C-alpha positions, 0 to 999 in steps of 0.5 A: 737347710744348711745352705738356707741358714748360711744365706740367712746369716750372710744377709743379716750381717751384710744387710745391717747397713742397708737396713739402717740406710733404709730406715734413715731414708724412710725417716727423711721421707716422713720428715719431708712429708710432714714439712710439706704438709704444713706448707700445703695446709697453710696455703689451702687454708688461705683459700676457700673453706671447701679445700680444707674440707676436701683434704680433711675428708681423705684418709691418712694413707691417701693424704700421705700418698698425695703429699708425696706425689705433689712434693715430687712434682714440686721438686721437678719444678713441673708447674703444669703437672702440679696444676693438673694434679691439684685440680684433680684433688680439689676439683674445679679450681681455676688456673690463676688460683692454682698458679698462685698457690704453686708459686707460694708453695715453691718459695716455701719449699725452697726456704725449707730445703725441700727443693734444690736450685742447683748452683743458685744457693742464694739466701734471699731474693735477687732484688733484695736491697736494690731499692736502697740508696747507693753509697760511695763513689769509688767502686762506681768510678773504677767500674766506669773507667774499666768500661771506657778502657774496654771500648779501646778493643775496637781501635787497637786491643782486639789483636790482644784480647778475645772480645770487648767484654770482662767479668765482674766476679765477687762473692754473694751480697757484695753489691754486684747487681747494685753497682751495675744498676747504679752505672746504668742510672748514672749514664741516663742522668749524664747530659750528652752521654753517648752510651746506652746501657741495657741491664739484663737478667740471665735465666734458664728457660722455664725458670720463674723470674722475681716478681719485681725484676722489671722494676730493676732490669730492662729485660731478661736473656732466656737461655734455651734448654739443650737436651741430650741425644735423641731417642734414636741416638742421633748426635746430629739432632743435638748439634742442631739443637745447639745451633738453634740455641745459639741462633736464638740467643743471637737473635734476642741480642740483635733485637735488644741492640736494635732498640738502642739509639747510640753507637756505643752500647754497654750490655750488663748481664747479671746472673751470668753463671747461668751462661757458663752452666749451659752446655759446657759454657757454650752459650757463654762462648757463643755470646763472646763470638757474637760480640766479635762480629763486625757491626757499626755499633760498638758493644761492650759486655759485662758478665756478673757472677760469683764463678771464677770460670767467667774469667778464664773459660777456654777461648776456642774449643773444637768440641764447641764449634757450634758456638761460632757462625758458619760464615765468619764475620768477626773483627779479630778472627782468622783461621789461618792467622798465626803469631802474636795476634793469633787466636791462641795468644789472645787473652781475656780482660782481667775481671773486675772485683773492686767492691769496697762495700763492707761496713759502708751501710752502717754509716746510715744506721743511727743508734735509735734505728739499732734500738727500734727493733730488738729480737733474739739475734741480740749482738748478731743484729747489733754488729751485723750492720757492719758486714756485707750490704746484703745482710744489712738489707736483711736485718733492716726493715724494708719500705713496708716495715718487714724484716727478713732476718729476725729471730723470735723467742720460740725459735730458740731452745735451750735445754740441758746445757745445749742451745738450738736455733731454728731459722731458715735464713741463718741456716741458708747462710751457714750452708753457703759458708760450708761450701757443701751439703750440710750433712757432710761438712765435718768431713769436708776439708773445704767446709772446715777451712771456710769456717776457720778462714772466716774467723782467723784468715788462713793465708794464700789459698789454693786456686781450687779453694778460691774458686769454691769459696768465692762462688759458693761462700763469702770469701772476697776476691782481692787479686787475680792474675790473668794471662792464663796462669791459673790453677796455682798458688797466687793466681787468685787471692781471697780475703774473708772480710769483716762480717759479724753474721758469718763470724757469729755462725762460725763461732757457734759451729766451734762449740759442741753445745750449739745447733742450727736447724731449719723448720725442725730438721737437718740440724747443723751441730757444732763441734768441740774446739779441739776438733777445729784446732786439728782441722787448722793443722790439717789445712796447713799440712795439706797445703790448702793454704800457705800462711801469707804472713810467713808464720802459721803460729800467729794464726793458731794464736789468734784461734786460741784467743778466740776459743778462750773468749768463746768459752766465756761467751758460752757461760753467758749464752749457749747459743753464742749470741752475746759477744762482750766478755770481761777482759780480766776473765779472758786473760785468765782463760788464756792462762788456763784458769777459766771461770764465768763472768760475774753476772753469769755466776749461778745463784746459790740454792737458797737464792741469797746473793753472796759477794764471794759467789758473784765476783769472778776470779781474774787472771792471777797475774793481772792484779792491775785490773783488780780495781773493784770495790770490796766490802769486809764482813761488817759491810765497811769499804776496805778499798775506796776507788772512783766510779770510773775505776769500778767500771769493767773492762770489756772486749768483744771481738769474734773475728780476726781480719786483715788490715794492711794499712800502715796505720798507727791510728790505734789510739783514735777513738773513732777507729777503736769504736768502729772495731768494737762495734764490728766485733773484730780484731785485726792482724797489723801490717807485715813487719810492724816493729812490735805487734802482730794483732790489735783489738779494742777494749771498752771502758765505759764510753772510752775505748783503749787499744790492746796491742798484742805481740805473739811469740811462738819460739821453741824456747822463750827465755826471760831476757827474750820476754823482757826485750819483747816488752821493751819493744812494745814500750818503745812503740807506744812511746814513739807512735802515740800522740800526746793526750791519747788514751792508754794502751794495754800491751800483751805479750802472748807466748804460745807453742814453746817447748820451754819457757822461763818465768815471765817478767812481772806485769807493769802499769796500772791499766787503764789509768796508765799503759799496762804491760802483760805477759801471758804464757799459754800452757804447753798442755792447753785445753784446746791442744793448740800449743802441741799442734804448733810444736808438732807442725812447726818444729822438726824433731831434734834427731831430724835436725841432727841427722840433716846437719851431721856433716857440720858436726866434725868442725863443731868445737862445742857439744851441748851448746851446739844443740837446742837449749831445750834438748833433753833426755835421749835427744841430748844423749844422741846429739852429744854422742854424735858430736863427740864421735865426729870430733874424734875424726882426724881433720885434714891437717892432722891426717897430713901430719 
């Protein structure tokens, strides 16, 4: 009995985790069944009534069993098996009806997250937006020039480059497919064009293609499945299957080529990641070998996708010998060849990544169009037009008047200070941003780095992160260094462009009271701002990013500015869908005195409005903005101001992006209006004489620039602050044209261990230029200052020990140390200096 009891106790202790995991698994299965049940009932109710009757007559246990069975079949993507099971359940259902039901159910299950598409984590259909008018000419001209250059492979470049092909690599939704389609249409329109263009969609064997793909593509390239070893373990069987797959792809390409009439042909492969994913990239390599064959026609291929592996996939691999023809017939391959033209020294052409489509689509959106549809997305919809073209296509009505990305009132739940949004499209966008399964993101460094970079930019990223953020997320490739120099800092660079939809989701994720879900399950819950500050510190500590501006302090300051704005936005809408906030309240938040905007102050219990309760407290040191009407107790006006003065100054940026243009156009109304409606601020170009960051301020219908200078010095004296303000004054006086709007110049001191009293604010803004100094408390509410001090500043002792060899020649004591040195550190330093100074010098020792 003792042995039995010991075993029972051990099982209870060790089995707790297993029991919890089992419960979680059971709950997840039940939730999936419930969602799948709703999907199934929706589609069978649209068919014959007897289907519903058949289902309702079954016992609950039988229904649960059948739901589980059908769901597992759908997850395996077994359409034929589903048809057989469905017909057995509902009796004598014709094949066309079953196939139609399966297709509809599969799409809904994918949207609900019940089935996985592998690496294809797209948020909408592939052909979305392809029927819209193409905007601009720059990208198309660059693409055309690149293709023409690649044709030089046949005359001279074949000794230097592997094949007459290059990759288009860019993040999702930037217009890769649209660019290729436009190029094809342009070649067709050009009179006397000597180039035939074929646009192909790559797809795994057995995968359903979009219903309207034939409206946009000339055909598809089916990638055969290659199973593993045969049942008896014969490796030769797999090799034969690989060779058969290569031969089939070659035959398909030869057939496509035979239908062209020109001697110059461009093959455009969309969804080319499918080629890389198959058999260690063997199909992709085999197509490149096919391109190198000797033939009368000159063929250039373009492989479009989000994977950087399209640009650097190994040129020759012994294990992939099946990708080449048995009898070589290639333009530039000779087994015995050596030297500069040998196979080992050949390169791939640099990828094409020139896509200048951000905010391009907003030019066609009028104010009336923005107002014609209003929903619970609020500012996300209004500003979303200024992001990537895919999101605008989802936000705008299509030709049938349908809007894909919308938020209904019943999909927003606000309760007990928390806000939850239920929307499958936003959920899929955020999941893609997180670069990882939604349940694991908080502990995944790539996930948190992607969110932070979306809002504040983080600098030069590691190659590994660049690969993930481009292929799975929404980072834009802006630089690629070829010649095989990959897997290192600087080999490839990314930027997170202005994208209000992504920025709004990242903003929500930085509030613990925010939540996003799909169909009622799999919540993605926000985390508190302090969590994000610590994650930002970790990103730099682990060197996932190197600050490209040389100072991580600016990034932390930008993050602090955003978090202070978010705190005010949360008081207006816990779901974070309203971007605009009061400028003076925001400045007060920067200094640590948070209060709600005037229009959001809770009403008193008796329901009567009181002037003192509806008026917000402002930054206590920014009296120049306090031009508001005030009534005394008897209702008489104690201060008279114009209607213009009574307007509120507003800001609304939720994202800080890069702007390397050496521009001084910060006073242009068009420039400022664009930034405001995009909900962005931007870092200015490196080495700008006085400022680090700019954001727009709205005052009625007029826009003013806020020019921000950031100081993260260890000690900031009053003279230092006066000089910084003076530099701002000189800049404004020197670069602003006559008649332009006034500016608000803000000096932000953050992460300093010691700060003297700031100089007084100057100017009655917006009537004249305003100059404001904001000192962020060392113990600020988000812990940003402390992180800056710890991460950017070595300890005093560390500095003294590292510099001790100079101590014996120092002729001062305290002045040789940091001005902020105090207590034990000061005593340690003075003792070290005194001790070293007592040592005899070489001269005195000689005497």
